[in-house]
N, C-alpha and C positions, 0 to 999 in steps of 0.2 A: 749554800744553795748548790754550788758546783759539786761539793762532796756528796750531797744527797742524790743529785742526778747521777753521779758515778756509781753509787750503791744501787740505785734503781736499774741502771744499765747492766751492771754486773749480775744482779739477780735475774734480770730478763734473759741474759745470755745463758745462765745456768738452766733456767726453765726451758728455753728453746732447745738447748743442747740435750737436756734430759729426754725430751720427746724424740729427738733425732737418734740419739744413741740407743734408746729403747727399741725403736723400730728397725734401725739399720745397722746396729752394732758399731764398734769402734772403727774397724777398717772400712765400713760402708759409709762413713760420715766424714766429709771433708770440711776444711775451714771455709771454703767458698760456699758450700751448701749451708753451713751454719750462718754465715753472714747474710745470705739471701733470706733464710727463714727468719732471722732476727730483725731484718730490715735495717742493718747497719753495714758500714764499709768494713773491709778486711782490716784496714788500719785501725778503726775504732775497736774492732774485736781483739786484735793483737795488743792494743794498748792495755786491755784488761787481762788478757790471757795470751802470753807470748807464744804458746804452742798448743796444739790440740790436746796433748797429754795433760797440760795444766787444767784445761777446761774439764776434761774427763775426770780428773782427780777431784775437782770442785763438785761435780755431779755426784760422784761416789760419796763424798763427805756429806752432801745434802741428803742423799738417800739413807745412809747409815744413821745420820742424826734423827731423821724422821722415824726410822724404825726403832731406835733406842727410846725415843719419847713414848711410843706406843707400848713397848715392852715394860718400861718403868711405870707407866700409868696403870697397866693391867696388874703387874705383880705387886704394886703398892696397895691394892685393895685387900689383899690377904684372902683368907678362906681356905677351904680344902685344896690341896695341891692339884688334884686331878681336875677340879672345876677351873682352877687358874690356867692349866694347860689348855682346856677347852676354850676358855675366853681368849687366851692369847692366840691360838690358832685362828680363830674367827676374826679377831682384830687385825691380824696380819693379812688375812684375806681381803678385808675391807680396805686396808692401806694400799695393798698391791693394786687393787682395782681402781683406786682413785689417784695414785701418786706416781707419775712417770719417772721421777727421780729415783724412787725405790726400785722400780722395775729396771731402770737403767743401771743402777748400782749392782743389782743382782747379775745383770748381763756383763757389765764391764769388768767386774772382779773375776769373772770366769774367762773372758776373752782377751783382755788387754795385758800385754807384757808390761811388767812394772806397775801393775795396779796395786791399790792398797789392800788391806785385809779383806778376806772373803766376806761378802754380805751376810752369808749364813752365820758367820761368827759373831754377829751382833745380836742374835736372838736364839740360836740353837743351843748354846750352853745353858741358857735359862730353862729351856724345855727339858734338857737332860737332867738338870738339877731338880726340877719340879717332879719329873717322872720318878726319879730315885726317891724323892721324899714321899711321893704317893705310894710307892712300893713299901717303904719302911713303915708307913702309917696304915698299911693294910687296905689301901684303896684299889690296888691292882690285884687281879687274879694271882694267886701264889705261883702259878706256872709261867707267868709273863715276865720276861726279862726286859727291863726298861731300855736297854741299849738298842735292840732292833726297833723298838717303838719310836725312839728318838730318830733313828734313820728313816723310818717310814714317814714321820712328820716332816723331815727335810724333803723327802720326795713329794709329799702332798703339797707343801707350800711352794716348792719349786715348780710343780705342775701348774699351780695357779698363775705364776708369773708368765709361763708359756701360753697358757689358755687365754689370759687377758690380752697378751700381745698379738695373738692370732685371731683377734676379732671378738673376744668375749664382751668387750665394752659396748659393742654396737647392738647387742641383743636387748638388754634393758638394764638399768642401774641395779647393781646388787645380784645379778644373775649368777655370776661366777662364785660369789661368796655364798649364795644359796646352795650351789652344788657342793662347795666345800663343807658346808654345815651338814649336808646329808652324808657325805663320805666320812666325816669325822664322827658322826653319830654311829655309823657302822663300826668304825675303829674302836670307839669307846665301849660299845657292847661287847666287843671281843676281848678287851684288855681289862675291864673293870672287875672288881670283886663282885660276886653274885648279888650282894645286897645293895649295889650301887643304884641310886635313884636316877631319874631321867636327867639328861644333859641340861644344864641351865640355859635359859634363853639368851 
Protein backbone atom coordinates (compact mmCIF):
# COMPACT_ATOMS: atom_id res chain seq x y z
CA UNK A 1 0.00 0.00 0.00
CA UNK A 2 2.82 2.39 0.92
CA UNK A 3 4.60 1.56 -2.33
CA UNK A 4 1.44 2.26 -4.37
CA UNK A 5 0.99 5.58 -2.58
CA UNK A 6 4.61 6.44 -3.36
CA UNK A 7 4.08 5.69 -7.06
CA UNK A 8 0.93 7.82 -7.11
CA UNK A 9 2.77 10.70 -5.43
CA UNK A 10 5.68 10.42 -7.84
CA UNK A 11 3.34 10.42 -10.87
CA UNK A 12 1.41 13.37 -9.41
CA UNK A 13 4.67 15.32 -9.02
CA UNK A 14 5.65 14.60 -12.62
CA UNK A 15 2.24 15.73 -13.84
CA UNK A 16 2.34 18.97 -11.83
CA UNK A 17 5.94 19.64 -12.81
CA UNK A 18 5.10 19.09 -16.49
CA UNK A 19 2.48 21.85 -16.35
CA UNK A 20 4.84 24.21 -14.51
CA UNK A 21 7.85 23.58 -16.77
CA UNK A 22 5.64 23.90 -19.85
CA UNK A 23 4.40 27.34 -18.83
CA UNK A 24 7.39 28.77 -16.96
CA UNK A 25 10.44 26.92 -18.26
CA UNK A 26 13.17 25.36 -16.17
CA UNK A 27 14.62 28.56 -14.71
CA UNK A 28 11.17 30.00 -14.00
CA UNK A 29 10.11 27.00 -11.93
CA UNK A 30 11.32 26.58 -8.35
CA UNK A 31 11.00 23.64 -5.98
CA UNK A 32 8.91 25.78 -3.61
CA UNK A 33 6.54 26.62 -6.48
CA UNK A 34 6.32 22.93 -7.40
CA UNK A 35 5.60 21.88 -3.82
CA UNK A 36 2.80 24.46 -3.55
CA UNK A 37 1.27 23.42 -6.87
CA UNK A 38 1.47 19.74 -5.92
CA UNK A 39 0.07 20.35 -2.44
CA UNK A 40 2.93 18.58 -0.67
CA UNK A 41 5.86 19.70 1.47
CA UNK A 42 9.34 20.37 0.13
CA UNK A 43 10.53 17.42 2.21
CA UNK A 44 8.04 15.06 0.55
CA UNK A 45 9.01 16.40 -2.87
CA UNK A 46 12.75 15.95 -2.32
CA UNK A 47 12.12 12.46 -0.93
CA UNK A 48 11.04 11.47 -4.45
CA UNK A 49 13.27 13.88 -6.42
CA UNK A 50 16.40 15.11 -4.68
CA UNK A 51 16.81 18.08 -7.04
CA UNK A 52 14.83 20.03 -9.61
CA UNK A 53 16.99 18.54 -12.36
CA UNK A 54 15.89 15.03 -11.43
CA UNK A 55 12.25 16.02 -11.68
CA UNK A 56 12.87 17.76 -15.01
CA UNK A 57 14.54 14.59 -16.33
CA UNK A 58 11.51 12.54 -15.26
CA UNK A 59 9.20 14.97 -17.10
CA UNK A 60 11.40 14.77 -20.21
CA UNK A 61 11.32 10.96 -20.07
CA UNK A 62 7.54 11.01 -19.71
CA UNK A 63 7.11 13.35 -22.68
CA UNK A 64 9.47 11.38 -24.90
CA UNK A 65 7.79 8.09 -23.97
CA UNK A 66 4.33 9.46 -24.81
CA UNK A 67 5.66 10.74 -28.13
CA UNK A 68 7.26 7.42 -29.03
CA UNK A 69 4.01 5.59 -28.30
CA UNK A 70 2.22 7.82 -30.79
CA UNK A 71 4.97 7.50 -33.41
CA UNK A 72 5.07 3.73 -33.12
CA UNK A 73 1.28 3.48 -33.20
CA UNK A 74 1.03 5.52 -36.41
CA UNK A 75 3.96 3.94 -38.24
CA UNK A 76 2.79 0.41 -37.36
CA UNK A 77 -0.35 0.90 -39.48
CA UNK A 78 1.63 0.80 -42.71
CA UNK A 79 0.32 2.26 -45.95
CA UNK A 80 1.85 4.78 -48.35
CA UNK A 81 4.74 6.67 -46.78
CA UNK A 82 3.37 10.13 -47.51
CA UNK A 83 0.01 9.21 -45.94
CA UNK A 84 1.90 8.00 -42.87
CA UNK A 85 3.77 11.31 -42.62
CA UNK A 86 0.45 13.17 -42.80
CA UNK A 87 -1.08 10.95 -40.11
CA UNK A 88 1.99 11.32 -37.91
CA UNK A 89 2.10 15.11 -38.15
CA UNK A 90 -1.57 15.36 -37.15
CA UNK A 91 -1.19 12.79 -34.36
CA UNK A 92 1.71 14.80 -32.95
CA UNK A 93 -0.44 17.93 -33.09
CA UNK A 94 -3.19 16.23 -31.09
CA UNK A 95 -0.64 14.92 -28.56
CA UNK A 96 0.96 18.33 -28.09
CA UNK A 97 -2.44 19.90 -27.56
CA UNK A 98 -3.41 17.46 -24.81
CA UNK A 99 -0.18 16.43 -23.04
CA UNK A 100 1.72 18.97 -20.93
CA UNK A 101 4.61 16.53 -20.43
CA UNK A 102 5.19 16.46 -24.18
CA UNK A 103 5.21 20.25 -24.39
CA UNK A 104 7.47 20.44 -21.34
CA UNK A 105 9.87 17.90 -22.84
CA UNK A 106 10.05 19.97 -26.02
CA UNK A 107 10.87 23.06 -23.97
CA UNK A 108 13.19 21.52 -21.39
CA UNK A 109 15.39 19.75 -23.91
CA UNK A 110 15.96 23.13 -25.57
CA UNK A 111 16.42 25.26 -22.44
CA UNK A 112 17.97 23.11 -19.73
CA UNK A 113 21.70 22.59 -19.39
CA UNK A 114 22.27 18.86 -18.97
CA UNK A 115 18.91 17.90 -20.47
CA UNK A 116 18.45 14.54 -22.12
CA UNK A 117 18.16 13.95 -25.88
CA UNK A 118 16.31 16.62 -27.84
CA UNK A 119 12.56 15.95 -27.99
CA UNK A 120 12.52 16.27 -31.79
CA UNK A 121 14.93 13.35 -31.90
CA UNK A 122 12.19 10.94 -30.83
CA UNK A 123 10.00 11.63 -33.89
CA UNK A 124 11.82 13.66 -36.57
CA UNK A 125 14.07 10.79 -37.77
CA UNK A 126 10.89 8.80 -38.50
CA UNK A 127 9.53 11.69 -40.59
CA UNK A 128 12.83 11.94 -42.46
CA UNK A 129 12.85 8.23 -43.23
CA UNK A 130 9.21 8.28 -44.36
CA UNK A 131 9.76 11.27 -46.64
CA UNK A 132 12.82 9.61 -48.19
CA UNK A 133 10.74 6.49 -48.77
CA UNK A 134 7.93 8.58 -50.27
CA UNK A 135 10.43 10.15 -52.66
CA UNK A 136 11.85 6.75 -53.63
CA UNK A 137 8.31 5.45 -54.28
CA UNK A 138 7.40 8.42 -56.49
CA UNK A 139 4.93 9.95 -54.03
CA UNK A 140 6.79 13.29 -53.96
CA UNK A 141 7.17 15.73 -56.82
CA UNK A 142 10.47 14.83 -58.52
CA UNK A 143 11.80 18.33 -57.82
CA UNK A 144 11.13 18.09 -54.07
CA UNK A 145 14.08 17.28 -51.80
CA UNK A 146 12.93 15.42 -48.64
CA UNK A 147 15.54 17.16 -46.47
CA UNK A 148 14.03 20.67 -46.41
CA UNK A 149 10.55 19.13 -46.07
CA UNK A 150 11.80 17.35 -42.94
CA UNK A 151 13.07 20.68 -41.63
CA UNK A 152 9.76 22.36 -42.47
CA UNK A 153 7.94 19.64 -40.54
CA UNK A 154 10.13 20.31 -37.51
CA UNK A 155 9.24 24.01 -37.69
CA UNK A 156 5.52 23.28 -38.07
CA UNK A 157 5.35 20.87 -35.15
CA UNK A 158 7.55 23.13 -33.01
CA UNK A 159 5.19 25.98 -33.82
CA UNK A 160 2.28 23.93 -32.49
CA UNK A 161 4.09 23.59 -29.14
CA UNK A 162 4.48 27.36 -28.92
CA UNK A 163 0.95 28.06 -30.18
CA UNK A 164 -0.64 25.79 -27.58
CA UNK A 165 1.52 27.18 -24.78
CA UNK A 166 0.50 30.73 -25.65
CA UNK A 167 -3.19 30.09 -25.24
CA UNK A 168 -4.29 27.82 -28.06
CA UNK A 169 -5.92 25.45 -25.58
CA UNK A 170 -8.40 28.05 -24.34
CA UNK A 171 -10.02 28.60 -27.73
CA UNK A 172 -11.65 25.20 -28.14
CA UNK A 173 -10.39 21.62 -28.00
CA UNK A 174 -8.70 20.64 -31.24
CA UNK A 175 -8.41 24.19 -32.58
CA UNK A 176 -4.63 24.15 -32.92
CA UNK A 177 -4.67 20.69 -34.48
CA UNK A 178 -7.24 21.99 -36.97
CA UNK A 179 -4.87 24.81 -37.89
CA UNK A 180 -2.06 22.29 -38.32
CA UNK A 181 -4.26 20.16 -40.58
CA UNK A 182 -4.88 23.12 -42.90
CA UNK A 183 -1.19 24.09 -42.97
CA UNK A 184 -0.13 20.50 -43.67
CA UNK A 185 -2.71 20.25 -46.44
CA UNK A 186 -0.97 23.21 -48.14
CA UNK A 187 2.43 21.63 -47.61
CA UNK A 188 1.27 18.33 -49.05
CA UNK A 189 -0.13 20.01 -52.15
CA UNK A 190 3.26 21.59 -52.72
CA UNK A 191 5.38 18.48 -52.25
CA UNK A 192 3.25 15.62 -53.57
CA UNK A 193 3.49 14.06 -57.01
CA UNK A 194 0.83 15.49 -59.38
CA UNK A 195 -1.39 12.41 -59.15
CA UNK A 196 -1.50 12.44 -55.33
CA UNK A 197 -5.06 12.05 -53.96
CA UNK A 198 -6.56 14.19 -51.19
CA UNK A 199 -4.91 13.98 -47.77
CA UNK A 200 -6.40 11.20 -45.62
CA UNK A 201 -8.71 12.24 -42.80
